[in-house]
C-alpha positions as a printed Julia matrix, in Angstrom:
264×3 Matrix{Float64}:
 131.63  107.54  109.68
 130.59  109.99  112.5
 128.88  108.19  115.46
 125.48  110.38  114.75
 125.84  108.9   111.01
 125.12  105.09  112.02
 121.9   103.52  111.09
 120.53  100.13  112.19
 121.69   98.96  108.33
 125.41   99.46  110.16
 124.65   96.96  112.99
 124.79   93.07  112.88
 121.76   91.53  112.47
 120.45   88.2   113.67
 118.4    86.08  111.1
 114.92   85.46  111.61
 111.85   83.47  110.27
 108.61   85.26  109.9
 105.27   83.4   110.12
 101.63   84.21  111.21
 100.35   83.28  114.42
  97.63   81.31  112.26
 100.29   79.08  110.94
 100.92   75.73  112.83
 104.27   74.75  114.45
 104.73   71.91  112.1
 104.67   74.18  109.24
 107.43   76.48  110.28
 109.75   73.75  111.57
 111.31   73.05  108.2
 112.18   76.62  108.01
 114.19   76.66  111.47
 117.44   75.32  109.85
 121.24   76.23  109.55
 121.61   79.43  111.44
 118.29   80.69  112.1
 117.98   80.95  115.59
 114.61   83.16  116.11
 110.98   82.86  114.85
 108.94   86.13  114.52
 105.06   85.55  115.03
 103.23   88.04  113.38
  99.65   88.85  114.77
  96.57   91.33  114.18
  97.51   93.8   111.7
 101.44   92.92  111.59
 102.21   95.31  113.92
 102.01   93.16  117.02
 104.94   90.71  117.24
 106.19   87.83  119.31
 109.87   86.55  119.14
 110.95   82.57  119.92
 114.19   81.04  120.03
 114.07   78.22  117.78
 114.56   75.84  120.62
 111.37   77.13  122.21
 109.1    76.07  119.37
 110.9    72.78  118.55
 109.95   71.74  122.11
 106.42   72.88  121.37
 103.39   70.44  119.9
 103.73   70.17  116.29
 100.15   70.81  115.78
  99.81   73.87  118.05
  98.96   77.23  116.15
 101.85   79.64  116.68
  99.77   82.24  118.55
  99.01   79.9   121.25
 102.56   78.71  121.74
 103.45   80.11  125.32
 106.28   82.16  125.87
 108.53   84.04  123.66
 109.11   88.02  124.15
 106.96   91.2   122.63
 109.44   92.85  120.07
 109.37   96.84  118.6
 109.52   96.88  114.84
 112.07   99.32  113.94
 113.24  100.64  110.22
 116.55   99.85  109.02
 117.11  103.54  108.32
 116.77  104.65  111.85
 119.89  106.33  113.4
 121.5   103.76  116.02
 121.52  106.78  118.51
 117.84  106.88  118.62
 116.99  103.35  119.05
 114.7   102.29  122.18
 116.67  100.37  124.83
 114.01   97.66  125.1
 115.01   94.35  123.34
 114.69   92.54  121.31
 114.06   94.95  117.97
 112.94   93.66  114.77
 114.16   95.62  111.73
 112.37   96.22  108.91
 112.88   97.37  105.22
 109.78   98.54  103.68
 107.11   96.04  104.49
 109.61   93.24  105.37
 111.45   92.08  108.3
 115.07   91.62  107.66
 116.62   90.81  110.95
 116.61   91.41  114.97
 118.8    92.97  117.36
 119.36   91.03  120.62
 121.03   91.95  123.55
 122.3    89.37  126.72
 119.45   90.45  128.79
 116.66   87.82  128.86
 113.79   89.18  127.16
 110.63   90.21  128.75
 107.71   88.0   128.95
 104.47   88.1   127.5
 101.76   89.54  129.63
  98.91   87.34  130.55
  95.79   87.32  128.03
  92.85   89.17  129.77
  89.52   89.06  128.03
  88.12   92.57  127.35
  84.69   93.95  127.82
  82.36   93.74  124.95
  82.97   90.74  123.12
  80.91   87.89  121.84
  81.28   84.05  121.25
  82.84   83.53  118.17
  81.94   79.72  117.73
  77.89   80.95  117.99
  78.61   83.27  115.62
  80.35   81.04  112.8
  77.99   78.21  113.17
  75.58   80.69  112.21
  77.39   82.03  109.47
  78.31   78.7   108.47
  74.73   76.95  108.39
  73.33   77.73  104.8
  76.95   77.32  102.91
  77.17   73.92  104.55
  73.84   73.04  103.14
  75.2    74.08   99.51
  78.45   72.09   99.88
  76.48   69.35  100.75
  74.47   69.66   97.75
  77.7    69.63   95.66
  79.1    66.9    97.55
  82.13   68.62   98.44
  83.42   68.04  102.23
  83.82   70.72  104.41
  86.4    70.36  107.36
  85.54   72.43  110.43
  87.91   73.11  113.37
  86.06   75.59  115.53
  87.77   76.04  118.96
  86.15   78.09  122.17
  87.15   81.56  121.36
  85.74   85.05  121.37
  85.52   88.36  119.33
  85.39   91.7   120.15
  82.07   93.68  120.0
  79.33   92.05  118.08
  81.27   89.96  115.49
  79.68   91.05  112.23
  83.14   91.07  110.65
  83.9    87.62  111.32
  80.29   86.65  109.86
  80.82   88.85  106.78
  84.5    87.46  106.44
  82.7    83.69  106.67
  80.03   84.52  104.39
  82.61   85.86  102.07
  84.99   83.33  102.02
  82.71   79.93  101.59
  80.85   81.8    98.61
  84.23   82.02   96.9
  84.86   78.53   98.1
  81.81   77.09   96.63
  82.04   78.94   93.38
  85.33   77.33   92.94
  83.8    74.12   93.44
  81.19   74.41   90.86
  84.08   75.53   88.53
  86.48   72.38   89.19
  85.46   68.91   89.27
  88.79   67.93   91.26
  88.06   70.3    94.02
  88.81   68.06   97.06
  87.93   69.79  100.02
  87.39   73.21  102.37
  88.76   73.36  105.87
  87.67   76.02  108.01
  89.62   76.9   111.46
  88.28   79.31  114.18
  90.6    79.62  117.31
  91.52   82.58  119.57
  95.37   83.63  120.28
  97.47   86.33  121.86
  96.92   88.22  119.07
  93.42   88.05  118.5
  91.1    85.96  116.89
  91.87   83.98  113.78
  89.83   82.35  110.89
  91.69   80.49  108.33
  89.67   79.18  105.39
  91.49   76.91  102.99
  90.11   75.71   99.9
  91.98   73.14   97.99
  90.68   73.77   94.27
  94.12   74.02   92.51
  96.82   76.41   91.75
  95.78   79.69   90.81
  97.22   81.47   87.45
 100.48   82.98   88.13
  99.26   86.19   87.36
  96.75   85.91   90.41
  99.44   84.73   92.63
 101.76   87.64   91.94
  98.83   90.02   92.72
  98.3    88.56   96.08
 101.43   88.28   97.06
 102.13   91.87   96.0
  98.73   93.38   96.74
  98.05   94.65   93.23
  95.08   94.96   91.63
  93.87   92.0    89.14
  90.32   91.32   87.64
  90.79   87.39   88.83
  87.81   87.15   91.38
  90.13   85.62   94.41
  92.23   88.7    94.09
  89.17   91.21   94.15
  87.69   89.29   97.25
  90.93   89.26   99.23
  90.9    93.35   98.33
  87.27   93.59   99.37
  88.0    92.04  102.77
  90.98   94.43  103.57
  88.86   97.12  102.77
  86.35   95.88  105.33
  88.81   94.59  108.08
  91.98   96.34  108.47
  90.35   99.72  109.05
  89.04   98.07  112.44
  91.74   96.56  113.58
  92.06   93.51  111.98
  94.17   91.72  109.31
  94.09   89.77  105.69
  96.87   87.42  104.35
  96.41   85.65  101.31
  98.54   82.47  100.95
  98.5    80.79   97.28
  99.75   76.95   97.36
 100.07   74.08   95.04
  96.69   72.75   96.12
  94.5    76.14   96.13
  94.44   79.35   98.59
  94.47   79.99  102.29
  93.06   83.09  103.42
  94.1    83.94  106.94
  91.98   86.96  109.08
  92.86   88.04  112.32
  90.47   89.92  114.24
  90.71   91.96  117.46
  89.53   89.43  119.79
  89.07   88.58  123.72
């Protein structure tokens, strides 16, 4: 094979585990086994990534958000079809096939340090906005007898924060609808925190497993008549054009929605 025909697909790639910055260290620890030696932390719209050696993650506080774990190195994402001759010199490089990150290219040189976080101008106190947006939903949940666990950490959001309030109102309304339908509903957990990728809003309602068709639509970003799928699609339409992202994680206990907005 001619040298100019060699692509990334012909190169030896290291194995990686991918997670969102709003996940905790404890949630990814069971996946850091065997020959896996690097964790890729996705943030923002998914184009910003940090890479950690598994040893760095194992030393971190199990309850810490991945986006708040210090260290790691920024990595550029390269398509697997890229010719090796045209690869950037910087390392590490994350290799993507379609929408999935499939491996990592490393060099012996130590990775560059992540620059210190600096708060830009034009930001708003996210906790104040969240408290305002949560006031009416909390009253409704109390009337329903459904507990809500709030974990609102000091953080700021870019601009006036209208998208944050819209996301909270949408997600809490969906959770309340599930609470009224499901008598075995246990609780709603709301997390607000700031990391290096932006401001994270995570709303998890534990109302039971979604139908398989809805789970498939969420995972593969397909259209569906299910209310939760429509809600996630509407959020993406509003948030992604403004530099944010929305991820859905169906599970056996319900649905967790992860929103990342440009922060401070």
